[in-house]
C-alpha positions as CSV (number, residue, x, y, z in Angstrom):
1,M,6.5,20.6,-5.4
2,A,3.6,18.6,-3.8
3,I,0.0,19.7,-3.7
4,T,-0.6,22.5,-1.3
5,D,-4.3,23.0,-2.1
6,I,-6.1,19.9,-2.8
7,K,-9.5,21.6,-3.7
8,E,-7.7,23.8,-6.4
9,Y,-5.8,20.7,-7.6
10,A,-8.9,18.6,-8.0
11,H,-10.8,21.5,-9.5
12,L,-13.5,21.2,-6.7
13,T,-15.2,23.9,-4.6
14,A,-15.5,23.4,-0.9
15,E,-19.2,22.5,-1.4
16,D,-18.1,19.8,-4.1
17,V,-15.8,18.2,-1.5
18,E,-18.3,18.4,1.3
19,Q,-20.8,16.8,-1.0
20,L,-18.4,14.1,-2.0
21,A,-17.7,13.2,1.7
22,Q,-21.3,12.7,2.3
23,E,-21.5,10.3,-0.5
24,L,-18.5,8.5,0.7
25,D,-20.0,8.5,4.3
26,A,-23.2,6.9,2.9
27,I,-21.2,4.2,1.2
28,R,-19.5,3.4,4.6
29,A,-22.8,3.3,6.4
30,E,-24.3,0.9,3.9
31,I,-21.4,-1.5,4.1
32,E,-21.3,-1.3,7.9
33,E,-25.0,-2.1,8.1
34,S,-25.0,-4.9,5.6
35,R,-22.0,-6.9,7.2
36,G,-23.0,-10.2,8.3
37,E,-22.8,-13.9,8.0
38,R,-21.6,-13.9,4.3
39,D,-18.7,-11.8,5.4
40,A,-17.9,-14.0,8.4
41,R,-18.0,-17.0,6.3
42,Y,-15.5,-15.5,3.9
43,I,-12.8,-14.7,6.5
44,R,-13.2,-18.0,8.4
45,R,-13.0,-20.0,5.0
46,S,-10.0,-17.8,4.1
47,I,-8.1,-18.8,7.4
48,Q,-9.0,-22.4,6.7
49,F,-7.7,-22.4,3.2
50,Q,-4.6,-20.6,4.3
51,R,-3.9,-23.1,7.2
52,A,-4.7,-26.1,5.0
53,L,-2.1,-24.8,2.4
54,A,0.5,-24.3,5.1
55,A,-0.1,-27.8,6.5
56,G,0.0,-29.4,3.1
57,G,3.3,-27.7,2.3
58,R,4.8,-28.8,5.5
59,V,3.7,-32.4,5.0
60,A,5.1,-32.3,1.4
61,L,8.4,-31.2,2.7
62,F,8.8,-34.5,4.8
63,A,9.7,-35.9,1.3
64,S,11.6,-33.1,0.2
65,R,14.5,-34.9,-1.3
66,N,12.1,-35.6,-4.2
67,K,12.3,-32.7,-6.4
68,F,8.4,-32.6,-7.1
69,A,7.7,-32.9,-3.4
70,W,10.1,-30.0,-2.7
71,L,8.6,-27.8,-5.4
72,A,5.1,-28.7,-4.3
73,G,5.8,-28.0,-0.6
74,T,7.8,-24.7,-1.3
75,G,4.9,-23.5,-3.7
76,M,2.2,-24.2,-1.0
77,L,4.2,-22.6,1.7
78,G,4.9,-19.5,-0.5
79,M,1.2,-19.1,-1.1
80,A,0.3,-19.7,2.5
81,K,2.6,-17.0,3.6
82,I,1.3,-14.6,1.0
83,I,-2.3,-15.1,1.9
84,E,-1.5,-14.8,5.7
85,N,0.3,-11.6,5.4
86,M,-1.9,-10.0,2.7
87,E,-5.5,-11.1,3.1
88,L,-5.2,-12.0,6.8
89,G,-2.6,-10.3,8.8
90,H,-2.7,-7.0,7.1
91,N,-6.5,-6.8,7.0
92,I,-7.3,-8.2,10.3
93,T,-4.8,-5.9,12.2
94,H,-6.7,-3.1,10.5
95,G,-9.7,-4.1,12.4
96,Q,-11.7,-5.1,9.3
97,W,-13.3,-8.0,11.2
98,D,-13.4,-6.7,14.8
99,W,-17.2,-6.3,14.3
100,M,-17.5,-10.1,14.7
101,N,-16.3,-9.9,18.3
102,D,-14.3,-13.1,17.6
103,P,-11.3,-13.2,19.8
104,E,-9.3,-15.3,17.3
105,I,-9.9,-12.9,14.4
106,H,-9.4,-9.6,16.1
107,S,-6.9,-6.8,15.7
108,T,-5.8,-6.9,19.2
109,E,-4.9,-10.5,19.1
110,W,-3.7,-11.5,15.7
111,E,0.1,-11.9,15.4
112,W,1.0,-12.4,11.7
113,D,3.7,-14.7,10.1
114,T,6.3,-12.1,9.5
115,T,9.3,-10.5,11.2
116,C,7.4,-7.2,11.9
117,P,5.7,-7.3,15.4
118,S,2.0,-6.5,14.9
119,V,2.0,-4.0,17.6
120,Q,4.7,-1.8,15.8
121,W,2.9,-2.3,12.4
122,K,-0.3,-1.1,13.6
123,H,1.4,2.1,14.7
124,S,3.7,2.8,11.8
125,H,1.1,1.7,9.1
126,N,-2.5,1.9,10.5
127,F,-2.0,5.2,12.2
128,V,0.9,7.0,10.7
129,H,0.6,5.9,7.0
130,H,-3.2,6.0,6.8
131,K,-3.5,9.3,8.7
132,Y,-0.8,11.1,6.8
133,T,-1.1,9.2,3.4
134,N,1.6,10.7,0.9
135,V,2.2,13.8,3.1
136,V,5.8,14.6,2.6
137,D,7.9,14.5,5.8
138,L,4.9,12.9,7.7
139,D,4.3,9.8,5.9
140,A,7.4,7.6,6.2
141,D,6.1,5.3,3.4
142,V,7.1,8.1,1.0
143,G,10.2,6.3,0.0
144,Y,10.4,4.3,3.3
145,G,13.2,6.5,4.5
146,I,15.7,5.0,2.2
147,M,14.6,6.0,-1.4
148,R,13.6,9.2,-3.3
149,V,10.3,9.0,-4.8
150,T,9.2,12.6,-5.2
151,R,11.1,15.6,-6.3
152,D,10.0,17.2,-2.9
153,E,12.9,15.3,-1.4
154,P,16.0,17.3,-2.2
155,W,18.5,15.2,-4.2
156,E,21.6,14.0,-2.4
157,P,24.5,11.7,-3.6
158,Y,23.2,9.0,-1.3
159,Y,20.1,8.6,-3.8
160,L,22.4,7.4,-6.6
161,G,21.8,4.1,-4.9
162,N,17.9,4.1,-5.5
163,P,17.9,1.3,-7.7
164,I,20.0,-0.9,-5.4
165,Y,17.9,0.1,-2.3
166,N,14.9,-1.0,-4.3
167,M,16.2,-4.3,-5.2
168,L,17.3,-5.1,-1.6
169,L,13.9,-3.8,-0.2
170,G,12.0,-6.3,-2.6
171,T,14.2,-9.1,-1.6
172,L,14.2,-8.4,2.0
173,F,10.8,-6.9,2.3
174,E,9.7,-8.5,5.6
175,W,12.9,-7.3,7.3
176,G,12.4,-3.8,5.7
177,V,8.8,-3.7,7.0
178,A,10.1,-4.9,10.5
179,L,12.8,-2.0,10.6
180,H,10.3,0.5,9.2
181,H,9.1,1.4,12.7
182,I,12.8,2.4,13.6
183,E,12.3,5.3,11.4
184,S,15.9,5.6,9.9
185,K,15.2,9.0,8.3
186,K,14.5,10.5,11.9
187,L,17.6,8.8,13.2
188,R,19.6,10.5,10.2
189,K,18.1,13.8,11.0
190,K,18.5,13.3,14.9
191,E,14.7,13.6,15.4
192,K,14.9,10.3,17.2
193,T,17.5,9.1,19.5
194,W,19.3,5.8,19.3
195,A,18.0,5.0,22.9
196,E,14.6,5.1,21.5
197,A,15.5,2.9,18.5
198,R,17.0,0.3,20.8
199,K,13.6,-0.1,22.5
200,D,12.0,-0.7,19.2
201,L,14.8,-3.0,18.2
202,R,14.4,-5.2,21.3
203,V,10.7,-5.8,20.4
204,I,11.7,-6.7,16.8
205,G,14.4,-9.0,18.0
206,T,12.0,-10.9,20.0
207,K,9.7,-11.5,17.0
208,V,12.7,-12.1,14.6
209,A,13.8,-14.9,17.1
210,K,10.4,-16.4,16.9
211,Q,10.1,-16.4,13.2
212,A,13.7,-17.5,12.4
213,G,13.3,-20.3,15.0
214,K,10.1,-21.5,13.5
215,D,11.4,-21.3,9.9
216,Y,15.0,-22.2,10.3
217,L,15.2,-24.6,13.3
218,V,11.8,-26.2,14.3
219,F,10.3,-27.0,11.1
220,P,13.5,-28.1,9.4
221,A,14.2,-30.4,12.5
222,L,10.8,-32.0,12.2
223,T,11.6,-33.3,8.8
224,G,14.6,-35.3,10.2
225,R,17.2,-36.1,7.6
226,N,15.6,-33.6,5.1
227,W,16.3,-30.6,7.3
228,K,18.4,-29.0,4.6
229,Q,15.8,-29.2,2.0
230,T,13.2,-28.0,4.4
231,M,15.3,-25.0,5.5
232,K,16.0,-24.1,1.8
233,A,12.2,-24.4,1.0
234,N,11.2,-22.0,3.8
235,F,13.8,-19.5,2.7
236,V,12.5,-19.7,-0.9
237,A,8.8,-19.4,0.5
238,N,9.8,-16.2,2.5
239,L,11.4,-14.9,-0.7
240,I,8.3,-15.5,-2.8
241,R,6.1,-13.8,-0.2
242,N,8.5,-10.9,0.0
243,Y,8.6,-10.3,-3.8
244,W,4.9,-10.4,-4.1
245,A,4.0,-8.2,-1.1
246,Y,6.8,-5.8,-2.3
247,M,5.2,-5.5,-5.8
248,V,1.5,-5.3,-4.6
249,I,2.5,-2.4,-2.1
250,F,4.6,-0.5,-4.6
251,C,1.8,-0.7,-7.3
252,G,-0.6,0.9,-4.9
253,H,1.6,3.8,-3.9
254,F,4.2,4.9,-6.4
255,P,2.7,4.7,-10.0
256,D,2.0,8.0,-11.9
257,G,-1.0,9.7,-10.5
258,A,-0.4,8.7,-6.9
259,E,0.0,12.2,-5.8
260,K,2.1,13.7,-3.0
261,F,0.9,16.5,-0.6
262,T,2.4,19.2,1.7
263,K,2.1,19.7,5.5
264,E,0.3,23.0,4.8
265,E,-2.5,21.0,3.0
266,F,-2.8,18.4,5.8
267,E,-2.9,21.0,8.6
268,N,-6.3,22.8,7.4
269,E,-7.7,19.4,6.1
270,T,-11.5,18.7,6.4
271,Q,-12.9,15.1,6.4
272,G,-13.8,15.6,2.9
273,E,-10.4,16.7,1.8
274,W,-8.9,13.6,3.7
275,Y,-11.1,11.3,1.5
276,L,-10.0,13.2,-1.4
277,R,-6.3,13.0,-0.6
278,Q,-6.8,9.1,-0.2
279,M,-8.5,8.9,-3.6
280,L,-5.7,11.0,-5.4
281,G,-2.8,9.5,-3.4
282,S,-3.5,5.8,-4.1
283,A,-3.5,3.6,-7.2
284,N,-5.1,0.3,-8.0
285,F,-4.2,-2.4,-10.4
286,N,-6.4,-4.6,-12.6
287,A,-7.1,-8.0,-11.1
288,G,-9.5,-11.0,-11.3
289,P,-10.8,-12.7,-8.2
290,I,-7.8,-14.9,-7.7
291,M,-5.2,-12.1,-8.0
292,A,-7.4,-9.9,-5.8
293,F,-7.5,-12.6,-3.0
294,M,-3.8,-13.2,-3.3
295,S,-3.1,-9.3,-3.0
296,G,-5.3,-9.1,0.1
297,N,-7.6,-7.2,-2.2
298,L,-5.1,-4.4,-2.2
299,C,-5.5,-4.3,-6.0
300,Y,-8.3,-2.0,-4.6
301,Q,-5.8,0.4,-2.9
302,I,-8.0,3.4,-3.5
303,E,-10.8,1.8,-1.8
304,H,-8.7,0.3,1.1
305,H,-7.2,3.9,1.8
306,L,-10.9,5.3,1.8
307,F,-12.1,2.6,4.1
308,P,-9.2,0.7,5.8
309,D,-11.4,-1.0,8.4
310,L,-14.1,-2.3,6.1
311,P,-14.0,-5.9,5.1
312,S,-11.6,-6.5,2.2
313,N,-14.0,-8.7,0.4
314,R,-16.4,-5.8,0.1
315,Y,-13.8,-3.7,-1.8
316,A,-14.7,-4.8,-5.3
317,E,-18.5,-3.7,-5.0
318,I,-17.1,-0.4,-3.2
319,S,-14.9,0.2,-6.2
320,V,-17.9,0.4,-8.5
321,R,-19.5,3.1,-6.5
322,V,-16.1,5.1,-6.1
323,R,-15.6,4.8,-9.9
324,E,-19.1,6.4,-10.3
325,L,-18.2,9.3,-8.0
326,C,-15.0,9.9,-9.9
327,E,-17.1,10.0,-13.1
328,K,-19.5,12.5,-11.3
329,Y,-16.8,14.8,-10.0
330,D,-14.5,14.4,-13.0
331,L,-11.8,12.9,-11.1
332,P,-9.2,10.5,-12.2
333,Y,-9.4,6.8,-11.0
334,T,-5.8,5.7,-11.2
335,T,-5.4,2.1,-12.3
336,G,-3.9,-0.1,-14.9
337,S,-2.3,-3.6,-15.3
338,L,0.0,-4.9,-12.6
339,G,2.9,-4.7,-15.0
340,R,2.3,-1.1,-16.0
341,Q,1.7,0.1,-12.6
342,Y,5.0,-1.5,-11.4
343,F,7.0,-0.3,-14.4
344,Q,5.9,3.3,-13.5
345,S,6.8,2.8,-9.9
346,F,10.3,1.4,-10.9
347,W,11.0,4.2,-13.5
348,T,10.2,6.8,-10.9
349,I,12.8,5.2,-8.6
350,L,15.3,4.7,-11.3
351,K,15.1,8.4,-12.7
352,L,14.9,10.1,-9.2
353,A,18.4,8.7,-8.5
354,L,19.6,11.4,-10.6
355,P,19.7,15.1,-9.6
356,D,16.8,17.4,-10.8
357,S,19.1,19.1,-13.2
358,M,19.4,15.9,-15.2
359,L,15.6,15.5,-15.5
360,K,13.2,17.1,-18.0
361,A,9.9,17.8,-16.3
362,S,9.5,20.5,-13.6
363,S,8.9,19.9,-10.0
364,D,5.3,21.0,-10.4
365,D,4.5,19.0,-13.5
366,A,6.2,15.6,-13.5
367,P,4.6,12.2,-13.7
368,E,5.3,11.5,-10.0
369,T,5.4,15.0,-8.6
370,R,2.5,17.3,-9.5
371,S,0.8,20.3,-7.9
372,E,-1.9,22.8,-8.5
373,L,0.7,25.2,-9.8
374,K,0.9,23.1,-13.1
375,F,-2.6,24.6,-14.0
376,R,-1.8,28.2,-13.2
377,V,0.6,28.7,-16.1
378,R,-2.1,28.0,-18.6
379,A,-4.9,30.6,-18.1
380,G,-8.4,29.2,-18.3
381,L,-7.7,25.6,-17.4
382,R,-8.3,25.5,-13.7
383,E,-11.9,26.8,-13.4
384,S,-14.3,24.1,-12.7
385,F,-17.9,24.3,-13.8
386,V,-20.9,22.2,-14.8
387,D,-21.8,22.4,-18.3
388,P,-25.4,23.8,-18.4
389,E,-26.4,21.6,-21.6
390,T,-25.0,18.3,-20.5
391,G,-24.9,18.7,-16.8
392,R,-21.4,17.2,-16.9
393,R,-18.6,18.6,-14.5
394,R,-15.5,19.8,-15.9
395,G,-12.8,18.9,-13.4
396,L,-9.4,17.5,-12.8
397,R,-9.6,14.6,-15.3
398,T,-10.7,16.9,-18.2
399,A,-8.0,19.6,-17.1
400,L,-5.3,16.9,-17.2
401,R,-6.4,15.7,-20.5
402,E,-6.4,19.3,-22.0
403,L,-2.9,19.8,-20.7
404,R,-1.6,16.6,-22.2
405,S,-3.5,17.5,-25.6
406,N,-1.9,21.2,-25.5
407,A,1.7,19.7,-24.8
408,A,1.4,17.3,-27.8
């Protein structure tokens, strides 16, 4: 089952958690106080670069009957769409740049280049997902209503299609994001009516019509006799963006170590425990400056979940501080290569297509589903303390290492 007592699982006392919260609050305050022209210049230049890429791609497609022009135009469009969705749309609608008071770069005004209406995204993502991060039955991002990614979800024959749903979601990611607000799981459980869903679908339909009209009517028509090549280029550019966004998001939420939580844990949660849930429920992947930019700095998913409304260009420096806190409190800092994180996510999706009776690990001690109960079966492994000689804390990271050592 998922974690019901996050303090016990993390091997921290209430005082530890309160102190951790104060240190994270201090990081937030320092970043907020230091925001300024350097950050404003970063986002404005990012917007200029993205628009230049998009314009360059459109110009290249006027000669799209030439193979090299088509490849160049498609590549630039794909990159422009990735940057717009990841570094611009996602982060601007989080309110990361509202402090600038620039009406063009404000969460209330930005409408991003994807089929999902920003007004619905801000509710399903900014509010629901970031408030209820990885709380089973509250956070719809735990499987997106179509896949089984934790053993807390009872197995049904429907989940045999997990790998297929995964492939389709990656291919049609922008459409999956658009339909996410419909809350298909609630519809299946009759917790939401079709009348309510139809209201949401009308809003989505309006946005889809604008996107489809732009990508598959207006821009192809502008290139005259090259319209077929331009339409194909737009389709491929959208596909490139879909696969990249899908991979980045999955690598931040479903690798081993991105923990799940119960409603009981959430209902009695303090601010410090909310911080702790974000740290234990998210995962990073290793990236240099270019990959970080192309991922919307969501290679720092832990930092993003801790501070979703702080400027994305500051996550790299925040990550240094967060790592130091993980060292101090002996907490894991879940990260790895992009390939490793995605493989773990894919493996979870693949194996959870099967019923639990065919799986080896228990529901309390599996790579994708762990709880504090895994420590109770081994006496003496769940007490936390500070070594009087070294001053080092013995916490979750040490306990997990000891469990792996004993299992070997």
